[in-house]
FIKOLZA-1660 file (N, C-alpha, C; in steps of 0.1 Angstrom, whole numbers, plus 5000, padded with zeros to 4 digits):
% residues 83
   i   px   py   pz ch aa at
   1 8402 1874 7029  A  M  N
   1 8412 1884 7020  A  M CA
   1 8401 1900 7017  A  M  C
   2 8391 1895 7017  A  A  N
   2 8377 1911 7017  A  A CA
   2 8377 1910 7033  A  A  C
   3 8373 1902 7041  A  I  N
   3 8373 1904 7055  A  I CA
   3 8384 1918 7056  A  I  C
   4 8393 1912 7055  A  K  N
   4 8402 1918 7059  A  K CA
   4 8405 1938 7054  A  K  C
   5 8404 1936 7042  A  K  N
   5 8395 1948 7034  A  K CA
   5 8386 1955 7037  A  K  C
   6 8378 1952 7041  A  L  N
   6 8366 1962 7045  A  L CA
   6 8374 1967 7059  A  L  C
   7 8379 1955 7070  A  S  N
   7 8381 1960 7079  A  S CA
   7 8390 1974 7086  A  S  C
   8 8396 1973 7071  A  I  N
   8 8406 1986 7074  A  I CA
   8 8402 1997 7065  A  I  C
   9 8392 2001 7060  A  I  N
   9 8387 2005 7061  A  I CA
   9 8377 2019 7069  A  I  C
  10 8388 2031 7068  A  N  N
  10 8377 2041 7073  A  N CA
  10 8371 2050 7073  A  N  C
  11 8366 2054 7088  A  Q  N
  11 8358 2064 7082  A  Q CA
  11 8364 2082 7074  A  Q  C
  12 8357 2083 7067  A  P  N
  12 8341 2081 7067  A  P CA
  12 8338 2070 7051  A  P  C
  13 8347 2067 7048  A  E  N
  13 8349 2058 7040  A  E CA
  13 8337 2042 7040  A  E  C
  14 8340 2036 7055  A  I  N
  14 8328 2027 7058  A  I CA
  14 8313 2031 7057  A  I  C
  15 8320 2040 7064  A  G  N
  15 8294 2046 7062  A  G CA
  15 8294 2051 7050  A  G  C
  16 8303 2052 7039  A  K  N
  16 8293 2055 7025  A  K CA
  16 8295 2045 7021  A  K  C
  17 8303 2038 7021  A  L  N
  17 8301 2017 7016  A  L CA
  17 8290 2012 7022  A  L  C
  18 8285 2014 7032  A  I  N
  18 8269 2011 7042  A  I CA
  18 8260 2015 7039  A  I  C
  19 8261 2032 7033  A  R  N
  19 8253 2032 7026  A  R CA
  19 8245 2032 7013  A  R  C
  20 8263 2021 7010  A  E  N
  20 8256 2024 6992  A  E CA
  20 8253 2010 6993  A  E  C
  21 8258 2003 7006  A  L  N
  21 8249 1989 7010  A  L CA
  21 8238 1984 7001  A  L  C
  22 8235 1998 7018  A  R  N
  22 8220 1995 7016  A  R CA
  22 8214 2000 7012  A  R  C
  23 8210 2010 7002  A  I  N
  23 8208 2014 6987  A  I CA
  23 8208 2001 6977  A  I  C
  24 8222 2003 6973  A  E  N
  24 8219 1987 6963  A  E CA
  24 8212 1976 6968  A  E  C
  25 8206 1976 6987  A  M  N
  25 8200 1965 6986  A  M CA
  25 8184 1963 6985  A  M  C
  26 8187 1978 6986  A  E  N
  26 8170 1989 6985  A  E CA
  26 8162 1990 7003  A  E  C
  27 8168 1990 7005  A  L  N
  27 8165 1990 7024  A  L CA
  27 8163 2003 7029  A  L  C
  28 8161 2008 7037  A  T  N
  28 8153 2019 7045  A  T CA
  28 8167 2014 7059  A  T  C
  29 8170 2025 7063  A  Q  N
  29 8184 2022 7077  A  Q CA
  29 8176 2016 7083  A  Q  C
  30 8160 2016 7089  A  E  N
  30 8157 2007 7099  A  E CA
  30 8159 1992 7093  A  E  C
  31 8151 1990 7080  A  Q  N
  31 8159 1975 7079  A  Q CA
  31 8166 1968 7077  A  Q  C
  32 8180 1978 7073  A  F  N
  32 8189 1970 7070  A  F CA
  32 8195 1970 7088  A  F  C
  33 8191 1978 7097  A  A  N
  33 8195 1977 7115  A  A CA
  33 8187 1967 7119  A  A  C
  34 8180 1959 7115  A  A  N
  34 8174 1944 7117  A  A CA
  34 8174 1938 7119  A  A  C
  35 8184 1939 7098  A  L  N
  35 8187 1926 7104  A  L CA
  35 8201 1922 7101  A  L  C
  36 8210 1936 7107  A  L  N
  36 8224 1934 7116  A  L CA
  36 8220 1933 7131  A  L  C
  37 8203 1936 7132  A  G  N
  37 8199 1935 7150  A  G CA
  37 8204 1943 7157  A  G  C
  38 8208 1954 7153  A  V  N
  38 8210 1968 7153  A  V CA
  38 8203 1972 7153  A  V  C
  39 8196 1985 7164  A  V  N
  39 8191 1995 7158  A  V CA
  39 8193 2003 7148  A  V  C
  40 8182 2014 7144  A  Y  N
  40 8179 2015 7131  A  Y CA
  40 8190 2035 7141  A  Y  C
  41 8186 2044 7151  A  P  N
  41 8202 2048 7150  A  P CA
  41 8217 2049 7150  A  P  C
  42 8222 2035 7153  A  T  N
  42 8232 2029 7150  A  T CA
  42 8234 2029 7135  A  T  C
  43 8227 2028 7125  A  V  N
  43 8232 2025 7113  A  V CA
  43 8235 2042 7107  A  V  C
  44 8224 2047 7118  A  N  N
  44 8226 2063 7111  A  N CA
  44 8240 2073 7111  A  N  C
  45 8242 2069 7122  A  R  N
  45 8254 2069 7131  A  R CA
  45 8267 2064 7119  A  R  C
  46 8264 2055 7115  A  W  N
  46 8278 2045 7108  A  W CA
  46 8273 2056 7094  A  W  C
  47 8262 2057 7092  A  E  N
  47 8268 2061 7077  A  E CA
  47 8273 2079 7081  A  E  C
  48 8270 2081 7089  A  N  N
  48 8273 2095 7089  A  N CA
  48 8285 2098 7097  A  N  C
  49 8294 2093 7099  A  G  N
  49 8309 2094 7101  A  G CA
  49 8310 2089 7123  A  G  C
  50 8300 2092 7129  A  R  N
  50 8294 2092 7143  A  R CA
  50 8303 2080 7146  A  R  C
  51 8300 2072 7142  A  S  N
  51 8309 2059 7148  A  S CA
  51 8309 2047 7138  A  S  C
  52 8320 2037 7142  A  Q  N
  52 8320 2024 7134  A  Q CA
  52 8314 2012 7140  A  Q  C
  53 8308 1998 7122  A  P  N
  53 8300 1993 7134  A  P CA
  53 8312 1985 7139  A  P  C
  54 8309 1973 7147  A  S  N
  54 8314 1964 7156  A  S CA
  54 8325 1950 7147  A  S  C
  55 8328 1944 7151  A  P  N
  55 8340 1933 7144  A  P CA
  55 8330 1923 7137  A  P  C
  56 8319 1921 7147  A  L  N
  56 8310 1912 7143  A  L CA
  56 8301 1916 7133  A  L  C
  57 8292 1934 7139  A  A  N
  57 8287 1938 7127  A  A CA
  57 8294 1942 7106  A  A  C
  58 8310 1943 7112  A  L  N
  58 8318 1941 7098  A  L CA
  58 8319 1932 7094  A  L  C
  59 8317 1915 7103  A  Q  N
  59 8318 1904 7096  A  Q CA
  59 8300 1905 7089  A  Q  C
  60 8290 1915 7092  A  Q  N
  60 8278 1904 7082  A  Q CA
  60 8274 1915 7074  A  Q  C
  61 8286 1928 7076  A  I  N
  61 8275 1935 7064  A  I CA
  61 8288 1931 7050  A  I  C
  62 8303 1919 7052  A  Q  N
  62 8310 1910 7044  A  Q CA
  62 8302 1904 7039  A  Q  C
  63 8291 1896 7048  A  R  N
  63 8282 1888 7043  A  R CA
  63 8277 1891 7031  A  R  C
  64 8267 1903 7034  A  M  N
  64 8261 1913 7026  A  M CA
  64 8267 1918 7010  A  M  C
  65 8283 1921 7008  A  L  N
  65 8287 1922 7006  A  L CA
  65 8293 1908 6998  A  L  C
  66 8292 1901 7001  A  Q  N
  66 8295 1888 6996  A  Q CA
  66 8287 1881 6981  A  Q  C
  67 8272 1886 6991  A  E  N
  67 8257 1878 6987  A  E CA
  67 8255 1887 6972  A  E  C
  68 8261 1898 6971  A  L  N
  68 8255 1904 6961  A  L CA
  68 8265 1902 6953  A  L  C
  69 8272 1895 6951  A  G  N
  69 8289 1890 6942  A  G CA
  69 8296 1898 6937  A  G  C
  70 8293 1900 6921  A  E  N
  70 8303 1909 6920  A  E CA
  70 8301 1929 6915  A  E  C
  71 8285 1932 6920  A  R  N
  71 8288 1942 6926  A  R CA
  71 8291 1951 6939  A  R  C
  72 8287 1938 6949  A  G  N
  72 8295 1938 6966  A  G CA
  72 8310 1940 6959  A  G  C
  73 8316 1932 6952  A  N  N
  73 8331 1934 6948  A  N CA
  73 8331 1950 6946  A  N  C
  74 8320 1951 6935  A  E  N
  74 8328 1969 6931  A  E CA
  74 8329 1980 6943  A  E  C
  75 8318 1972 6949  A  L  N
  75 8316 1983 6964  A  L CA
  75 8329 1986 6965  A  L  C
  76 8336 1978 6974  A  L  N
  76 8344 1972 6983  A  L CA
  76 8354 1975 6982  A  L  C
  77 8357 1971 6964  A  Q  N
  77 8373 1977 6959  A  Q CA
  77 8367 2000 6955  A  Q  C
  78 8356 1996 6956  A  Q  N
  78 8360 2011 6952  A  Q CA
  78 8357 2021 6960  A  Q  C
  79 8355 2016 6976  A  Y  N
  79 8358 2025 6987  A  Y CA
  79 8370 2021 6992  A  Y  C
  80 8378 2008 6992  A  A  N
  80 8388 2007 6999  A  A CA
  80 8404 2015 6988  A  A  C
  81 8398 2015 6978  A  A  N
  81 8410 2020 6968  A  A CA
  81 8413 2040 6972  A  A  C
  82 8395 2044 6974  A  E  N
  82 8397 2063 6984  A  E CA
  82 8406 2058 6998  A  E  C
  83 8409 2047 7005  A  N  N
  83 8410 2045 7013  A  N CA
  83 8427 2047 7015  A  N  C
% end
């Protein structure tokens, strides 16, 4: 259910969600990119609304949100509600 919600969030909300998740995890854009197997400019483009994550990246981001437990659910609900 949550993966479906994440996949329907549009820009710029997905970029905001990614930024909030990264900050919550206390990671730089470079560190976050490394966890996802992408390069820093990719994360920067996501956060600035210039591109959207691939379906595979969305799955990985969803897993990160799930690992945060209740806080991850709060973030997801916040940005899904703005859509």
